[in-house]
C-alpha positions in Angstrom: -19.2 -10.1 -43.9 -21.4 -11.6 -41.5 -20.3 -15.2 -42.3 -16.4 -13.9 -42.3 -17.2 -12.4 -38.9 -19.0 -15.6 -37.8 -16.2 -17.8 -38.8 -13.2 -15.6 -37.0 -15.3 -15.5 -34.0 -15.8 -19.3 -34.0 -11.8 -19.5 -34.7 -11.6 -17.3 -31.6 -13.1 -20.0 -29.3 -11.2 -22.6 -31.0 -7.7 -20.7 -30.4 -8.9 -20.2 -26.8 -9.5 -23.9 -26.3 -5.9 -24.7 -28.1 -4.0 -22.1 -26.1 -6.2 -22.0 -22.8 -2.8 -22.7 -20.7 -0.8 -19.5 -22.2 -1.5 -16.1 -20.9 -3.4 -13.8 -23.3 -4.6 -11.3 -21.2 -4.1 -8.5 -23.6 -6.9 -9.7 -25.8 -9.3 -9.5 -22.7 -11.7 -11.9 -24.0 -12.5 -13.5 -20.8 -13.5 -11.6 -17.7 -11.1 -10.5 -14.7 -8.9 -13.6 -13.8 -7.6 -16.5 -15.2 -9.8 -18.4 -18.3 -12.1 -20.9 -17.2 -10.5 -24.3 -17.0 -13.8 -26.2 -17.7 -16.0 -25.6 -20.6 -18.7 -22.8 -19.9 -21.3 -22.2 -22.4 -22.3 -18.7 -21.0 -18.6 -17.3 -20.9 -18.0 -19.0 -24.6 -21.2 -17.3 -25.8 -19.8 -14.0 -24.6 -16.5 -14.3 -26.0 -18.0 -15.2 -29.2 -20.3 -12.3 -29.3 -17.3 -10.1 -28.1 -15.2 -11.5 -30.8 -18.0 -11.1 -33.4 -18.3 -7.6 -32.7 -14.6 -7.0 -32.7 -14.5 -8.6 -36.5 -17.5 -6.6 -37.4 -15.6 -3.5 -36.6 -12.7 -4.7 -38.4 -14.3 -5.6 -41.5 -16.6 -2.6 -41.9 -13.6 -0.6 -43.3 -13.0 -3.4 -46.1 -16.7 -3.0 -47.8 -16.6 0.5 -48.6 -12.9 0.0 -50.1 -13.9 -2.8 -52.0 -16.8 -1.0 -53.1 -15.0 1.9 -54.1 -12.6 -0.5 -56.3 -15.5 -2.4 -57.8 -17.1 1.0 -58.8 -14.0 2.3 -60.6 -13.6 -1.0 -62.4 -17.2 -0.8 -63.9 -17.0 2.7 -64.8 -13.5 1.9 -66.5 -15.3 -0.9 -68.7 -18.3 1.4 -69.4 -16.1 3.9 -70.6 -14.1 1.2 -72.8 -17.7 0.2 -74.4 -18.8 3.8 -74.9 -15.7 4.4 -76.7 -15.9 1.3 -79.1 -19.7 2.1 -79.8 -19.3 3.3 -83.3 -22.9 4.4 -83.6 -22.3 7.3 -81.1 -21.1 9.7 -83.7 -21.8 13.4 -83.9 -22.2 14.4 -87.6 -22.3 18.2 -86.9 -18.7 17.9 -85.1 -17.8 15.1 -87.4 -16.3 13.2 -84.2 -16.9 10.1 -82.6 -17.1 9.7 -79.0 -14.4 10.5 -76.7 -14.4 9.0 -73.1 
Protein backbone atom coordinates (compact mmCIF):
# COMPACT_ATOMS: atom_id res chain seq x y z
CA UNK A 1 0.00 0.00 0.00
CA UNK A 2 2.88 2.33 0.80
CA UNK A 3 4.40 1.71 -2.62
CA UNK A 4 1.09 2.44 -4.36
CA UNK A 5 0.63 5.63 -2.32
CA UNK A 6 4.18 6.77 -3.07
CA UNK A 7 3.64 6.19 -6.79
CA UNK A 8 0.31 8.06 -6.70
CA UNK A 9 1.84 10.97 -4.77
CA UNK A 10 4.68 11.15 -7.29
CA UNK A 11 2.12 11.18 -10.09
CA UNK A 12 0.53 14.22 -8.44
CA UNK A 13 3.84 16.06 -8.82
CA UNK A 14 4.10 14.98 -12.47
CA UNK A 15 0.50 16.03 -13.09
CA UNK A 16 1.14 19.43 -11.53
CA UNK A 17 4.25 19.91 -13.70
CA UNK A 18 2.33 18.97 -16.87
CA UNK A 19 -0.79 21.01 -16.16
CA UNK A 20 0.65 23.88 -14.13
CA UNK A 21 -1.02 26.51 -16.30
CA UNK A 22 -4.55 25.13 -15.84
CA UNK A 23 -6.46 26.10 -12.74
CA UNK A 24 -7.05 23.15 -10.47
CA UNK A 25 -7.58 25.07 -7.26
CA UNK A 26 -10.25 22.61 -6.14
CA UNK A 27 -7.46 20.09 -5.43
CA UNK A 28 -5.80 22.58 -3.07
CA UNK A 29 -2.38 20.97 -3.28
CA UNK A 30 -0.68 24.34 -3.31
CA UNK A 31 -1.16 27.01 -0.71
CA UNK A 32 -3.19 30.16 -1.28
CA UNK A 33 -2.58 31.76 -4.65
CA UNK A 34 -1.37 30.48 -7.98
CA UNK A 35 0.90 27.45 -8.29
CA UNK A 36 4.55 28.50 -8.33
CA UNK A 37 6.04 29.08 -11.75
CA UNK A 38 9.54 27.91 -10.80
CA UNK A 39 10.42 24.62 -9.18
CA UNK A 40 10.44 24.88 -5.41
CA UNK A 41 11.65 21.82 -3.49
CA UNK A 42 9.89 22.76 -0.24
CA UNK A 43 6.54 23.28 -1.94
CA UNK A 44 6.85 20.09 -3.95
CA UNK A 45 7.77 18.06 -0.86
CA UNK A 46 4.71 19.42 0.94
CA UNK A 47 2.54 18.65 -2.10
CA UNK A 48 3.97 15.11 -2.19
CA UNK A 49 3.30 14.58 1.52
CA UNK A 50 -0.24 15.91 1.20
CA UNK A 51 -0.84 13.66 -1.80
CA UNK A 52 0.66 10.67 0.03
CA UNK A 53 -1.64 11.26 3.00
CA UNK A 54 -4.63 11.61 0.71
CA UNK A 55 -3.89 8.32 -1.04
CA UNK A 56 -3.26 6.54 2.28
CA UNK A 57 -6.73 7.58 3.41
CA UNK A 58 -8.25 6.39 0.13
CA UNK A 59 -6.41 3.05 0.04
CA UNK A 60 -7.03 2.09 3.68
CA UNK A 61 -10.57 1.08 2.78
CA UNK A 62 -9.33 -1.26 0.05
CA UNK A 63 -7.07 -3.37 2.27
CA UNK A 64 -9.79 -4.63 4.67
CA UNK A 65 -12.11 -5.38 1.76
CA UNK A 66 -9.45 -7.37 -0.05
CA UNK A 67 -8.58 -9.16 3.19
CA UNK A 68 -12.22 -10.18 3.64
CA UNK A 69 -12.36 -11.52 0.10
CA UNK A 70 -9.12 -13.44 0.63
CA UNK A 71 -10.39 -14.92 3.89
CA UNK A 72 -13.60 -16.10 2.23
CA UNK A 73 -11.63 -17.75 -0.56
CA UNK A 74 -9.40 -19.51 1.99
CA UNK A 75 -12.41 -20.71 4.02
CA UNK A 76 -14.09 -22.04 0.89
CA UNK A 77 -10.93 -23.87 -0.20
CA UNK A 78 -10.46 -25.37 3.26
CA UNK A 79 -14.07 -26.55 3.23
CA UNK A 80 -13.47 -28.25 -0.12
CA UNK A 81 -10.41 -30.07 1.19
CA UNK A 82 -12.21 -31.15 4.38
CA UNK A 83 -15.13 -32.43 2.33
CA UNK A 84 -12.78 -34.39 0.05
CA UNK A 85 -10.93 -36.04 2.96
CA UNK A 86 -12.15 -39.63 3.09
CA UNK A 87 -10.33 -40.35 6.37
CA UNK A 88 -12.65 -38.05 8.33
CA UNK A 89 -15.49 -40.48 8.85
CA UNK A 90 -17.82 -41.09 11.78
CA UNK A 91 -18.23 -44.83 12.31
CA UNK A 92 -20.93 -44.39 14.98
CA UNK A 93 -23.15 -42.30 12.68
CA UNK A 94 -21.99 -44.05 9.47
CA UNK A 95 -21.53 -40.63 7.90
CA UNK A 96 -18.74 -38.77 6.08
CA UNK A 97 -17.81 -35.18 6.83
CA UNK A 98 -20.26 -32.46 5.84
CA UNK A 99 -19.07 -28.91 5.52
